[in-house]
DRENPA-3360 file (N, C-alpha, C; in nm, 2 decimals, always signed):
BEGIN
1 = MGDTIFHR = +0.19/-2.01/-1.08/+0.18/-1.95/-0.95/+0.18/-2.06/-0.85 ~ +0.24/-2.03/-0.73/+0.25/-2.13/-0.63/+0.11/-2.17/-0.57 ~ +0.12/-2.24/-0.46/-0.01/-2.29/-0.40/-0.01/-2.26/-0.25 ~ +0.05/-2.16/-0.20/+0.04/-2.12/-0.06/-0.10/-2.06/-0.04 ~ -0.13/-2.04/+0.09/-0.25/-1.97/+0.12/-0.26/-1.83/+0.06 ~ -0.15/-1.76/+0.05/-0.15/-1.63/-0.02/-0.18/-1.64/-0.17 ~ -0.13/-1.74/-0.23/-0.16/-1.76/-0.37/-0.31/-1.79/-0.39 ~ -0.36/-1.87/-0.30/-0.51/-1.90/-0.31/-0.59/-1.78/-0.28;
9 = IMRREIPA = -0.55/-1.69/-0.19/-0.62/-1.56/-0.17/-0.61/-1.48/-0.30 ~ -0.49/-1.47/-0.36/-0.47/-1.39/-0.49/-0.57/-1.44/-0.60 ~ -0.58/-1.58/-0.60/-0.67/-1.64/-0.70/-0.82/-1.63/-0.66 ~ -0.85/-1.58/-0.54/-0.98/-1.56/-0.49/-1.05/-1.70/-0.46 ~ -0.96/-1.80/-0.43/-1.01/-1.93/-0.40/-1.06/-1.94/-0.25 ~ -1.00/-1.86/-0.17/-1.04/-1.85/-0.03/-1.06/-1.70/+0.00 ~ -1.15/-1.68/+0.10/-1.18/-1.54/+0.13/-1.07/-1.47/+0.21 ~ -1.06/-1.34/+0.20/-0.97/-1.26/+0.29/-1.02/-1.12/+0.29;
17 = DIVYEDED = -0.99/-1.05/+0.39/-1.03/-0.91/+0.41/-0.92/-0.82/+0.33 ~ -0.94/-0.81/+0.20/-0.85/-0.74/+0.12/-0.87/-0.59/+0.14 ~ -0.76/-0.52/+0.17/-0.77/-0.38/+0.20/-0.69/-0.29/+0.10 ~ -0.61/-0.35/+0.01/-0.54/-0.28/-0.09/-0.51/-0.37/-0.20 ~ -0.51/-0.32/-0.32/-0.47/-0.40/-0.44/-0.44/-0.30/-0.55 ~ -0.33/-0.33/-0.62/-0.29/-0.27/-0.74/-0.24/-0.37/-0.84 ~ -0.18/-0.33/-0.95/-0.14/-0.43/-1.05/-0.02/-0.52/-1.00 ~ +0.05/-0.48/-0.90/+0.17/-0.55/-0.85/+0.16/-0.61/-0.71;
25 = VIAFRDIA = +0.06/-0.56/-0.63/+0.06/-0.60/-0.49/-0.09/-0.62/-0.44 ~ -0.11/-0.71/-0.36/-0.24/-0.73/-0.29/-0.21/-0.73/-0.14 ~ -0.30/-0.67/-0.06/-0.28/-0.66/+0.08/-0.41/-0.70/+0.15 ~ -0.40/-0.77/+0.26/-0.51/-0.82/+0.34/-0.48/-0.83/+0.49 ~ -0.58/-0.82/+0.57/-0.56/-0.83/+0.71/-0.51/-0.97/+0.75 ~ -0.42/-0.97/+0.85/-0.37/-1.10/+0.90/-0.47/-1.17/+0.98 ~ -0.49/-1.30/+0.97/-0.59/-1.37/+1.05/-0.55/-1.39/+1.19 ~ -0.43/-1.37/+1.23/-0.38/-1.38/+1.37/-0.30/-1.25/+1.40;
33 = PQAPVHVL = -0.37/-1.14/+1.41/-0.30/-1.01/+1.42/-0.21/-1.00/+1.55 ~ -0.10/-0.94/+1.53/+0.00/-0.91/+1.64/-0.01/-0.77/+1.69 ~ -0.09/-0.69/+1.63/-0.11/-0.55/+1.66/-0.25/-0.51/+1.62 ~ -0.31/-0.40/+1.67/-0.44/-0.36/+1.63/-0.46/-0.35/+1.48 ~ -0.36/-0.31/+1.41/-0.36/-0.31/+1.26/-0.25/-0.40/+1.22 ~ -0.28/-0.51/+1.15/-0.18/-0.60/+1.10/-0.22/-0.65/+0.96 ~ -0.15/-0.59/+0.86/-0.19/-0.61/+0.72/-0.07/-0.68/+0.65 ~ -0.09/-0.77/+0.57/+0.01/-0.84/+0.49/+0.01/-0.79/+0.35;
41 = FVPKVDVA = +0.13/-0.74/+0.30/+0.14/-0.69/+0.16/+0.22/-0.80/+0.08 ~ +0.16/-0.85/-0.02/+0.21/-0.96/-0.10/+0.23/-0.93/-0.24 ~ +0.35/-0.95/-0.30/+0.37/-0.92/-0.44/+0.29/-1.03/-0.52 ~ +0.25/-0.99/-0.64/+0.17/-1.08/-0.73/+0.26/-1.16/-0.82 ~ +0.39/-1.17/-0.78/+0.48/-1.25/-0.85/+0.53/-1.36/-0.75 ~ +0.57/-1.47/-0.81/+0.60/-1.59/-0.72/+0.75/-1.57/-0.68 ~ +0.77/-1.54/-0.55/+0.90/-1.54/-0.48/+0.88/-1.59/-0.34 ~ +0.95/-1.70/-0.31/+0.92/-1.77/-0.18/+0.98/-1.69/-0.06;
49 = TVNDLQPA = +1.10/-1.64/-0.07/+1.17/-1.57/+0.04/+1.25/-1.46/-0.01 ~ +1.30/-1.37/+0.08/+1.39/-1.27/+0.04/+1.51/-1.33/-0.03 ~ +1.56/-1.44/+0.02/+1.68/-1.51/-0.04/+1.66/-1.55/-0.18 ~ +1.53/-1.56/-0.23/+1.51/-1.60/-0.36/+1.49/-1.48/-0.46 ~ +1.50/-1.36/-0.41/+1.49/-1.24/-0.50/+1.61/-1.24/-0.59 ~ +1.59/-1.21/-0.71/+1.69/-1.19/-0.81/+1.72/-1.04/-0.83 ~ +1.84/-1.00/-0.87/+1.86/-0.86/-0.89/+1.76/-0.79/-0.98 ~ +1.71/-0.85/-1.08/+1.61/-0.79/-1.16/+1.47/-0.77/-1.09;
57 = QAAIVGRL = +1.46/-0.84/-0.97/+1.33/-0.83/-0.90/+1.35/-0.73/-0.78 ~ +1.45/-0.66/-0.77/+1.48/-0.57/-0.65/+1.36/-0.47/-0.63 ~ +1.30/-0.43/-0.73/+1.19/-0.33/-0.71/+1.07/-0.39/-0.64 ~ +1.06/-0.52/-0.63/+0.94/-0.58/-0.56/+0.93/-0.53/-0.42 ~ +1.04/-0.53/-0.35/+1.04/-0.49/-0.21/+1.00/-0.34/-0.20 ~ +1.05/-0.26/-0.29/+1.01/-0.12/-0.29/+0.86/-0.10/-0.32 ~ +0.81/-0.18/-0.41/+0.66/-0.18/-0.43/+0.58/-0.21/-0.31 ~ +0.63/-0.31/-0.24/+0.56/-0.35/-0.11/+0.56/-0.24/-0.01;
65 = ALAAAAYA = +0.68/-0.17/+0.00/+0.69/-0.06/+0.10/+0.61/+0.06/+0.06 ~ +0.61/+0.09/-0.07/+0.52/+0.20/-0.12/+0.38/+0.17/-0.10 ~ +0.33/+0.05/-0.13/+0.19/+0.02/-0.11/+0.16/+0.03/+0.04 ~ +0.24/-0.02/+0.13/+0.22/-0.01/+0.27/+0.21/+0.13/+0.32 ~ +0.30/+0.22/+0.27/+0.30/+0.36/+0.30/+0.17/+0.43/+0.25 ~ +0.13/+0.40/+0.13/+0.01/+0.45/+0.08/-0.11/+0.41/+0.17 ~ -0.12/+0.29/+0.21/-0.22/+0.24/+0.29/-0.22/+0.31/+0.43 ~ -0.10/+0.33/+0.49/-0.09/+0.39/+0.62/-0.14/+0.54/+0.61;
73 = KREGFAER = -0.10/+0.61/+0.50/-0.15/+0.74/+0.48/-0.30/+0.75/+0.46 ~ -0.35/+0.66/+0.38/-0.50/+0.65/+0.36/-0.58/+0.63/+0.48 ~ -0.52/+0.54/+0.57/-0.60/+0.50/+0.69/-0.57/+0.60/+0.81 ~ -0.48/+0.69/+0.79/-0.46/+0.80/+0.89/-0.36/+0.77/+1.00 ~ -0.28/+0.67/+0.99/-0.19/+0.64/+1.10/-0.04/+0.66/+1.06 ~ -0.01/+0.71/+0.94/+0.12/+0.72/+0.89/+0.20/+0.82/+0.98 ~ +0.15/+0.93/+1.02/+0.22/+1.02/+1.10/+0.25/+0.97/+1.24 ~ +0.16/+0.89/+1.30/+0.18/+0.83/+1.43/+0.29/+0.72/+1.43;
81 = GYRLVVNC = +0.29/+0.65/+1.31/+0.39/+0.55/+1.29/+0.34/+0.41/+1.28 ~ +0.43/+0.33/+1.22/+0.40/+0.19/+1.20/+0.53/+0.11/+1.18 ~ +0.52/-0.02/+1.18/+0.64/-0.10/+1.15/+0.62/-0.19/+1.03 ~ +0.72/-0.20/+0.95/+0.72/-0.29/+0.84/+0.82/-0.40/+0.86 ~ +0.78/-0.53/+0.84/+0.87/-0.64/+0.88/+0.86/-0.74/+0.76 ~ +0.98/-0.80/+0.72/+0.98/-0.91/+0.63/+1.06/-1.02/+0.69 ~ +0.99/-1.13/+0.71/+1.06/-1.25/+0.77/+1.12/-1.33/+0.66 ~ +1.23/-1.41/+0.70/+1.29/-1.49/+0.60/+1.32/-1.63/+0.66;
89 = NGDGGQTV = +1.26/-1.73/+0.61/+1.28/-1.87/+0.65/+1.24/-1.89/+0.80 ~ +1.25/-2.02/+0.84/+1.20/-2.06/+0.97/+1.25/-1.98/+1.09 ~ +1.38/-1.97/+1.10/+1.44/-1.90/+1.22/+1.40/-1.75/+1.21 ~ +1.37/-1.70/+1.10/+1.33/-1.56/+1.08/+1.18/-1.54/+1.11 ~ +1.11/-1.65/+1.13/+0.97/-1.64/+1.16/+0.87/-1.65/+1.04 ~ +0.93/-1.68/+0.92/+0.84/-1.70/+0.80/+0.77/-1.83/+0.81 ~ +0.64/-1.83/+0.79/+0.56/-1.95/+0.80/+0.49/-1.97/+0.66 ~ +0.47/-1.87/+0.58/+0.41/-1.89/+0.45/+0.52/-1.85/+0.35;
97 = YQLHMHLL = +0.55/-1.95/+0.26/+0.66/-1.93/+0.17/+0.62/-1.86/+0.04 ~ +0.58/-1.74/+0.05/+0.56/-1.64/-0.05/+0.60/-1.51/+0.01 ~ +0.70/-1.44/-0.05/+0.74/-1.32/+0.00/+0.63/-1.23/+0.04 ~ +0.64/-1.16/+0.16/+0.53/-1.07/+0.21/+0.59/-0.98/+0.31 ~ +0.53/-0.86/+0.33/+0.57/-0.76/+0.42/+0.45/-0.74/+0.52 ~ +0.48/-0.74/+0.65/+0.39/-0.72/+0.75/+0.38/-0.57/+0.78 ~ +0.27/-0.51/+0.79/+0.25/-0.37/+0.84/+0.18/-0.38/+0.98 ~ +0.25/-0.33/+1.08/+0.19/-0.34/+1.22/+0.18/-0.19/+1.27;
105 = AGAPLGHF = +0.06/-0.16/+1.32/+0.03/-0.03/+1.37/-0.09/-0.03/+1.47 ~ -0.12/+0.09/+1.51/-0.24/+0.11/+1.59/-0.21/+0.11/+1.74 ~ -0.09/+0.10/+1.78/-0.05/+0.11/+1.92/+0.10/+0.12/+1.92 ~ +0.16/+0.18/+2.03/+0.31/+0.19/+2.04/+0.36/+0.05/+2.04 ~ +0.46/+0.03/+1.95/+0.51/-0.11/+1.93/+0.64/-0.14/+2.01 ~ +0.70/-0.04/+2.07/+0.82/-0.06/+2.15/+0.94/-0.08/+2.06 ~ +1.05/-0.12/+2.13/+1.18/-0.14/+2.06/+1.23/-0.28/+2.08 ~ +1.30/-0.33/+1.98/+1.35/-0.46/+1.99/+1.46/-0.46/+2.10;
113 = GTP = +1.46/-0.57/+2.18/+1.55/-0.58/+2.29/+1.51/-0.51/+2.41 ~ +1.40/-0.44/+2.41/+1.35/-0.38/+2.53/+1.24/-0.47/+2.60 ~ +1.26/-0.50/+2.73/+1.15/-0.58/+2.79/+1.02/-0.52/+2.80;
% end
């Protein structure tokens, strides 16, 4: 397994506010939230970016989305809405090189391209 901050959280070497976990996914609150609810969903397999996914790993992204949806339903904001984001590489805003999905919620998030 890699040695990003997310890997260290998965190995319980550093603390995190873990809000969801199953055999494939771990999720924890972002330490620099961009919305009232900002949770990171991380697969428990080593994949640096979306570009590194192999065809046999396609289900990983689905597992992240299903885990995020389950969390949104459990926490009671699924019907109001939320945003799921996966960044890829530097220009895409990725700063930790372990695939992860951001769940943003808790306030109207607006539309891309709208001032």
